[in-house]
N, C-alpha and C positions, 0 to 999 in steps of 0.2 A: 077327383079332387076332394080333399077332406073336408067334412062337415065343419062348419064354425058355429057353435051354439053360444048364444048370448044368455047369461044367468048366472046361477049360483051353483057351486059344487061342494061336495063334502067328502073328506077322507076318513074312513072307518078302518079300526085297528080289527084284522080279520079275526084273530082268537076270540076277542070278547065282543066284537061288533059295536064297540063303542066309538061314537063320533068324536074326532079329536082335533079336526081341522075344517074351518069354512072359509071358501073364498069366492070371488067374484071375477068374470071375465067377460068380454065380448066375443071371445074365441076360445071355449073352455077346452076343447081337445087340444089345442096348441100349448096348454099349460101343462099337461101331464108330464112330459119330458123333464121339466124343471124341478119335479119332485122326486125323481128316480133314486137319487141319493138319500135325501131326507126321509122319504117314505117309500122304501122298496116295495115292489108289487108282490113279492114273496109273502110279505107280511101285512100290506095294506090294500083295501079297496078303494077305487075311485067311482064316485057317483055324481050325476047330475040330479038335483034335488028341485031346481025352479028355472024355469025359462022365463025371461022377462025382457022388457025394453031396456036399452041403455040407462034411460033416465030413472029407471026403478032399482037398478043394481045396489045402490047404497042402502035403500030402505031394506030389502030383502037380505042383504048381507048381515046388516046389524040384526035383523029379526032372527035369523037362523043361528048366529053366535049366541045370542042370548037364549034362544029356545033350547038349542042342543047342548048349551053350557061347554062350549070349546075354547073359552078364554083362559088364558094362563092363571088366572086367580080361581078357577075351578078344574084345575088339573087338565086343562086343553093345551093346544099348541098355538092359538091365535094369541099374537103379541098385543092386539088392540081390539076395540069393540066393533070394528068394522065402519064403513062409510068413508067418505071423501077426506075429512078433516081428521088428521091424527098426527101428534097425540092431541086430544083435547085438553084443556086446562084441568078438568076434574079427573083426568084419567092417568094412572101411575105408569111409568115405564117399567116393564118386567126386568128382573135381575139378569136374565140372559141377554136382553137388549142392551142393558147398561154395560155388561162385561164386553159385549161386541164392539159398542161404541168406545169404550176405554181401550180395548186391544187395538183398535184402528188408529188410534191417536198417539200411541206409545212410540216414541222416538220421532215424532214428526216435529221439527223445528218450525217455530213460529216467527214470522217476518217482523221487522221492527214496526212496519205499518200495523199489523195485527195486534201486536204487544200494546202500541199506543192506542188502538180503539177499545182493547179490553180495559185498560187502566182508565180511559176517559169515561167508559160505561160504568164502572164500578164507582168512580168518584161522586160522592154526595147522594148516591142511591140507597134509600133506606132498606130496600130489600136485598142488598148486597152485604149488610152488616150482620155480624152474628149476635143473636139475641143472648141475654144473660144465661139462659138454659143451655144453649149451644155452647157457649163459652166454657160453662162448667163442666159440660160433658167432654169437651176437647181437653180441658186442663186434667180431668180425672184419667182419661186414657193415656195422657202423657207421663203421669206419675210413675216413677220407678222404671221408665224406659231408658236405658243407657244410649247416648248419642255415639255413632261411629267416629272414628277419627276424622274420616272424610266429611261427615257432616258437620263436625266442629270447624274444619278448615273451611268450609263453604261459609258457614255462619259468620266466622271471624272476617273472612275476605268481604262480605256484603257490608259489614259494619265500619270497616277502615274507611276513613275520610268523610263518613257521613255526617252531615251537619244538620241538627233538628233546628226546627223553626222555634221562635219564641213561644209561640202558642203551644207546640208540642212540649217544650220544656215545662210550661207552666202546668200542663195536664199531669206528666209525669211526676212533678213536685207535689201538685194536689193529691195524686193517688198514694203517694208514700206517706203524706202526713198522718200521723196517728197509727201508723202500722208498727207494731212492736218487732224488734229484731230478735230472732231466736238465739239462744246461747250457741247452738251449733254454727249458724251463720257467723256469729261473732268470732267463734274459735277459728273458723276458716279464714275469715279476713285478716286475724291477727297472724295466723300462720303464713299467709301469703305476703304479708307485710315485713315479717322478721327478716332482717338481713338486706332489705331493699333500700336502695339508696335513691333519693329523688334527685331529678336534675334540677339545675338552676330555673329552667323555664317552668317547670312544675311548680316549683316552690313559690316563683313570681305570680303564676296564676293563682294558687291557693291564697297567697297573701293578699292578692287584689280582691279575691272572692269573699275574704273575711272582713276587709275594711268596710266600715259603715254598717256591719251586721249588728243587729240588736237581737240580745239573747232574752229569753223569758227570766222571770225570777226564779222558777224551778231549774232551769238549765244552769243559771249562775251559782245556784247552791250546789248543784253537782259538780261543776267545774271547780269550785273553791273546795269541795270535800275531796275531789281527786288530787288537787294540788297539795293539800295538806297530808294526804296518805303519801305521796311521792316524796315529800319533804322529810315525813317521819321515817319512811323505809330507808331513804338515803343516809339520815342520821344515824340510824341503827345499824346500816351496813358500815359506815365510817368507824363507829365505836368499836364493832367488831373486829373490823380490820387492824385498828391500832392495838386492840389486845393480842390479836393473833395475825400477823401478815400473811399466813398461808390461806386465811379465809377470803382475802381480797378479791381474787378471781372468781369465788363462787357466789359472792354476795353482790350480784347484779340487781339493782332496783327493778322491781316489776313495772313494765309499760301499763299505765293505766290510761285508757283512751278517754278522749273528751266525748261526753254524750252528744248525740245527733239531735 
């Protein structure tokens, strides 16, 4: 009958005799086969370094991981600091463990119940919100990264039919106030609108949105200047066309947008 030793074991690299992994078990000898692929016996040695009671396993495992420096942060193979409770709040998860968790979750569909629970857990939880520093990092990492056609299609599909709450609309409006629009953005908007015909429904919505709207003195002055510029340009075009009818098709008044 095979002996079953309760205690702590260590795996060392034969070439350097460096301890790289510490573990605990109530039957150490039965643990050796589990490591044959990860730590083949041609290159690694297996040793029992401490026999103890089952109640002492956690203490001695933590002790030897720290003493022999086998934790992954010290170039070892232990993914945690030992003991029964892992991962502890103050203990980071190693990159290799993160990669394994990520790989195991890829392609696994979540049920509607799970999605609902995740959504409910995130709502109103301050810890789930990104800090301003995190937002800045995310924004910086996304700059200059072109979106694939598939990503654009998915983004468009998720936005279709989406209705924002009044609170959300107010937040968007507040965020945009005082933010200047770059010349590049203005040019893109102008190019997108050229030749575009608005539907009657859209015109009605725009008209309803403008009714009762109060403009600041600064905006009124800009609107007045834009109207005067349009009138002057139209007059110039008309006079030029009368002088030379061939110029009529070329002298199209420039569209001057109303300031936002």
